C-alpha positions as MATLAB code, in Angstrom:
seq = 'MDDRLFQKVAKALSDPRRFGILQTIALSNQGKLCSGNICETVSVAQATVSHHLKELTEADLIIPNSEGQFKYFTVNTETINDYLAELKSRLNLE';
ca = [
     -78.277   50.653  -61.227;
     -75.962   49.089  -63.832;
     -73.067   47.072  -63.520;
     -70.344   49.596  -63.893;
     -71.634   51.928  -60.898;
     -72.721   48.933  -58.738;
     -69.119   47.144  -58.671;
     -67.181   51.015  -58.064;
     -69.826   51.508  -55.543;
     -68.930   47.914  -53.620;
     -65.080   48.640  -54.489;
     -65.236   52.116  -52.878;
     -67.082   51.031  -49.425;
     -64.677   48.121  -49.488;
     -61.649   50.053  -48.467;
     -61.640   50.915  -44.879;
     -60.333   54.072  -44.957;
     -62.981   55.220  -47.729;
     -65.587   53.883  -45.587;
     -64.446   55.811  -42.632;
     -64.652   58.795  -44.744;
     -67.830   58.477  -45.431;
     -69.171   57.334  -42.351;
     -67.399   60.892  -40.911;
     -69.449   62.932  -43.747;
     -72.503   61.139  -42.795;
     -72.448   61.400  -38.981;
     -70.988   65.357  -39.181;
     -73.235   67.897  -37.537;
     -74.273   69.619  -40.637;
     -74.607   67.098  -42.837;
     -71.917   68.392  -44.618;
     -67.833   68.614  -44.425;
     -65.015   70.440  -45.647;
     -61.761   68.450  -47.244;
     -59.897   70.342  -44.544;
     -61.710   68.863  -41.711;
     -61.880   65.190  -43.274;
     -58.099   65.540  -43.499;
     -57.579   66.307  -39.750;
     -60.134   62.769  -39.000;
     -57.650   60.456  -40.803;
     -53.909   59.956  -40.148;
     -52.566   59.693  -43.918;
     -51.210   62.496  -46.358;
     -53.648   65.377  -47.689;
     -52.935   63.845  -51.290;
     -54.269   60.282  -49.833;
     -57.360   61.591  -48.352;
     -58.205   64.138  -52.113;
     -57.548   60.398  -53.441;
     -60.168   58.814  -51.402;
     -62.415   61.696  -51.877;
     -62.060   61.200  -55.628;
     -62.593   57.809  -55.591;
     -66.008   58.111  -53.318;
     -67.053   61.080  -56.022;
     -66.382   58.729  -59.051;
     -68.770   56.178  -57.264;
     -71.517   58.908  -56.577;
     -71.140   58.183  -52.844;
     -70.711   61.770  -51.895;
     -71.317   65.174  -53.814;
     -68.689   67.636  -53.491;
     -70.212   71.211  -53.635;
     -67.664   74.399  -53.898;
     -68.446   77.512  -51.537;
     -65.848   80.475  -51.930;
     -62.532   78.448  -51.548;
     -63.329   75.754  -49.778;
     -64.958   72.020  -50.757;
     -67.828   70.517  -49.101;
     -68.745   67.128  -49.021;
     -72.066   65.419  -48.461;
     -73.600   61.947  -48.678;
     -75.170   60.816  -51.505;
     -78.083   59.104  -49.877;
     -79.756   57.788  -52.990;
     -76.498   56.188  -54.569;
     -76.336   54.352  -51.434;
     -80.591   53.540  -51.342;
     -80.019   52.202  -54.758;
     -77.148   50.124  -53.993;
     -78.574   48.482  -50.913;
     -81.631   47.776  -53.506;
     -79.634   46.154  -56.034;
     -76.983   44.452  -53.603;
     -80.715   42.799  -51.978;
     -81.828   42.027  -55.278;
     -79.036   40.381  -56.830;
     -79.017   38.272  -53.661;
     -82.170   37.806  -54.289;
     -83.079   38.716  -50.657;
     -86.348   40.824  -51.529;
];
């Protein structure tokens, strides 16, 4: 994982609301969640949720998928695993 992506992931995960959104998607029954359902789980405006989803997508932590008029998000476990491995490596914990 390059430095740019490592920093983007760290920044994305550092925001409690973004982490909560990521956790909500990860814990969803189907493994994916519609943006409308995500908005129902947080007490902020839809535009704010959209911003957080954009940040998570740019950090490659979630994968958007359009199905008809709906957009669904799934957690990108590959990026999370890469980030954890890189974090352990940088902290010399391996």
